[in-house]
N, C-alpha and C positions, 0 to 999 in steps of 0.2 A: 633826288628821288622823283620818279615820273609821277604826274597827277594821276589820281585815281579816279576822280569824278568825271562825268560826262558833262560837257557844256561848261560855260563860264558863267559865274554869278556876276550880277550887276555890281556888288560890293565885295571889298576883300576885307579878309579878317587876319589879324595877326595875334598869335597866343604865345605870350613869354612866360614859360613855366620856369619860375626861378627856384631858388632854394629856400627862401624867406616867403615870397608871395607869388601869385600867378596873376599876369595882367592880360588884358583882352582889349584889343581896338578894332572897330569895325570903320572903315574909310569908304566913302562912296566913289565910284569909278567915273567922276566927271572929268572931261578933258580939259575944261578951261580953269576950274578951281576946285579940287577935290576938298570934300566936306568930312568933318568928323561926325560920324553918326551915332556911334555907341562906344562906350568904353567901361571898363569897371576893373576893380582889383579886390583879391581875396588873400588872406594870409594862409599859408599851408605849412608853415614851419613845424616840424615835429609829427606831420601826419605821414601815414603809412600810403603805399601806392594807391591802394583802393579808396582810400579816405581821399587823397589828392584828385583822383579822378573825379570823385563825387562833389569836391569843392569846385572843380572846373566845370562840371555841369551845372551846378547851381549858379556860378558866375555867369555863365553864358545866358542862362535863363532869366537872371536878375537884370543883365544888361540889355536884355531882349535882342540878342544877337540875330540877324535875319537870315543867316545862311550857315551851314553846318560845315562848310569847306573853310579850313583854316591853314596858314602856314606857321611851323614851328621851328625852333632852332636848338643846337647843341653847343655846348662848350666843355672846357676841361681838359685834363691831360691825355684823354683818348681822342683829342682832335689835334691832327698835325697840319700845320699851314707852311708852305714853303714857296718862295719865288725861285724859280729855276731858269736856266737857259739851255736850250736844245738846239741842236742843228736844224737848219730848215728842211721841213718835209711836210707832206700832205697832213691834213687833220686825221685822217684815217691811219696814217703811219705813226703819227703822234701818239693816237689813242693806244697803240700797241707798245710803243716804246716807253711811255710815261711809267707803266708798271713796273719795268726794271729800273728806272730811274727813282721811284719811290721807295723802293727797297732800301736805298741808301740813308732814307730819313725816318723810316717808320720802326720803332722800338719793339712792335709787336708783330705776330704773324699776319702777312698782308693778305692771305686768304680770309681772315677775320675782318677786313676792312671793305669799307665802300671807298672807291677811289673817283675822283673827277678832277678837270683842270679847266682852266680858262686862259686861252691866248690872249697875251696882253699886247697893246698897241706897239709899244718899244720899251726898252730898258729905261727905267727911272720915270716913266710916265704912264703908269697903269691906269686902266679905266677901272672903276669900281665893279666888282661882280655883283650882278644883279641876283644871282642864285649861286649858292655855294655848291650845287650838285648839278649844273647845268653849264656846258661848254658854249662859249660864245666865239665867233669867228671874226677876230679884230685884228688879226696879224698884219703887219707891214710887209707886203710883198717885196719890196725893195731890200730889205735886210736879209742878211745870210744867217741870221739867228732868229730863234722863236723864244721870246720870254713868256714863261707860263706862271700861272699862279697854281699850285698843286695843293689839293685838299685830300685828306684821308681821315676817315671817322671810323670807329670800330663799330660793327654791326649791331652789336648789343646795346651800345649807347644810343643808336638811332630808333632800334626797335622799342627800346625801353620809353624813350620820349614819345613815339607814335602810339604805343599802347596806353599811356595815360590819357591822351586825347581821344582814341578810339573808344576806351571804356567809358568815356564821358558823353559818348554818342556824335562824336564830331569825326570828320573825315579830313585827313591830312593830305593836302595837295603838294606840299613842298617841304623840304627840311633844309634849313640853312644853318649857318654859324654866327653866333651871336655878334662877333666883331663885323662880320659883312652887313648885318641888319643895321647895326649902329651906324656905320659908315654911309649906307643908303640914305638913313634918315637925316643925317647931318648934310650930305651933300644935296639932298632935296630942300633943305631949309636954306643953304647957303649955295644958291646956283651961280652966284656971281663971284665966287671965290676965285682969286686970281692965281694963274700958274706959278707965279713967283712966291707965293705965300704958302707957308708949310705949317699945318696945323696937327697938333697931337690931341686924339681924342681919348678920354679915359672914362670908362664905365665901370664904377666900383659897385660891384654885387655883394651878396652875401658871403659868398664862397671865395670869389675872385675877382681880379681886376682885368678888364680887357683894355688893351692899348693898341690904337690903330695911329698910323701918320698918313695924312691926306695932303693933297694940294689940289690946284684947279683941274689937274688931269686926273685925280682919282687916288686910290691907295696905293703906297709904296712900302709899308712895313706894318707887321702885325705881331703882337706877343701877348701872352697872357701870364700874370703872376698870380701865385696862390695865396694872395694877401686879400681879405674882404672885410666886408661890415661886421660880421660874426667876430672876427679877431678882436676889433675894438670892444664888442660887448662883452665877450669872455674876459678881457682884460680889466675892464672897468668893473664887473661882477666880482672877480677875484680880489682885486685890490681894495674894493670898497666894502666887501662882505655881503652883497646884497644878491637878490636873484637876478637871473637873466632878464627877465621880463622887466623888473625895475632899472636894470642897467641900460636896456634898450631906450626906455623913455628917457633917463638922463642923458644918454648919448646925443638925443636929438634935441632936447629942451634946455639942458642945464640946470633948471630948477634952481636958480641962483647960486649954483657952484661951478660956473664955468671953468675957473681955473684949475679946480679939482679934477674935472672930467678931462681937461685938456692934458694935465699931467698923467693920469691914468692911461690915456691911450697913446701917450707920446712914443714910447718904444715900438709900437706896431706901426705907427705913422711914419716913424723914420725909416723902419724898414721897407715900407711901400716907397717912399720918395727916393730911397736909395736905389731900388729895383727900377725906378721909372728913369732915374739919372742913367743909370747903367745901359738901359735899352734905347734912350734918347742919343747917348754918345755914341752906340754902336751904328744906329741909323745914319748919324752925322758922318762918321768915318766911311761907312759904306757908299753913301749918296753924294757926300760933300755939301750937303744942305742942312743947316740948323733949323730948329723948330721956332716959329714966329710966336706962336699962341697955343696956349694949352686950354681945352674945353672939357668940362667935367660933367658927368652924369651918373645916374644909378641910385639906388636907395643909400648904399654907403657913403656917397658924397654928401650927406646931410649931417655927418658928424660935426659937431661943434668944434670951431676952432680950425677946420680942415684947410679953410681959403687962406687964413693967416700963416699956416704952416707950409703951404705951397708957394705963399709969396716969399717967405723967408729963404726957403730951398732954391727957388728958381729966379727970384729978383722981380717977379711980376705976378699980378694976382689972376687966377685962373679964372675963365669964363664960364658962367652957367649958360646952356642955352635951351630953347623951347622946341621941342620935337615937333609940336602942335603948330609951329609958327606960320607955316605955309597953308594950314587948313582953315576953312571956314567952320568955326567951332559952334555957331549958333544953333545948329541942328542937333547938338549933342545931347540936349536936355540936362546939361550940367553948367552951373554958374561959373563965370570966368575965376573966381576966387577959388573954387574947388579944383578947376583945371590946374591953376598956378601951382597949387600945392602937390598935384599928382605929377607933373610934367618931368621932374627929375628921374622918376621910376619908368617911364614909358618909351624912352628912346629906342630900346630894341623891338618892342611891339610895334610901334610904328613903323620901323624899317621892315618888319615882317609884313604888315599890311600893305606896304608899297610893292610886294613881290609880284611880279608877273609870272604866271605858268601857263 
């Protein structure tokens, strides 16, 4: 989406509107070492659209965000992302041809979608997209093919997300995709990732899990599976005969019942792990490269016993990472202990705040 605001603020703000909570991050635009200026989180599960906008407005005010200009993101089944190869042509010609190519992959009316693409450097070594809806001219002129990242999103999904922010009094500068924001956040923290190293990023949200595969050259694979933290909560609630609120608390804390919690959530966890295995096998078959390490984030990654289940399924323990790692956090007005507790949930929000528009 094109920026709506005039001028450029000194700081950038990422607004991650999830199904369970909304997160906001403000980062200073310092060239030497960016700083975390403000952050905040507010639960919105069960709220209506108007109530969600009110919660976003309250969160921005409580966090004392200095600018109304924000970047937001979308995800879910109405978002289609594909890596495609096209004959070499000018960017203007590609812009016209991409619409016809997109129709092969989009299961809904293309007229109801926003389309965009990014030209990748070369097959198998894509640079991470800084914006889901901004084309970048990075093609290798010596190649006879053009490898592209194609993105399609239903207009109603974008309009809905933008409306939530605008009703809160904010101005949306750009719309990204959750997986892109996640990847940008990760690569900003792991700037020395070697090209030969392949990492899988899993962001487990309330409704779904985003999977991205990256190397030192950028993103090479993306997929979303419809299994998330809410599925764990629902199963624990049903099997233990308790409220969803109580199940949510038990899911995270265990309350001296870790084995029982792990047993209740096992069937959903097995489904998630099987989906991940299939996706990673597909990536390996297509690229010839296996994943070396798995990195997890998202509120759903806090499930008790999750890391042990990953270790059993993949033979190695997944890595937790800190999206605030590259930032000076001394100006945020939040203690390091509080930031450590929040970091699993803020990978997408940080990636959105990194967005240049």
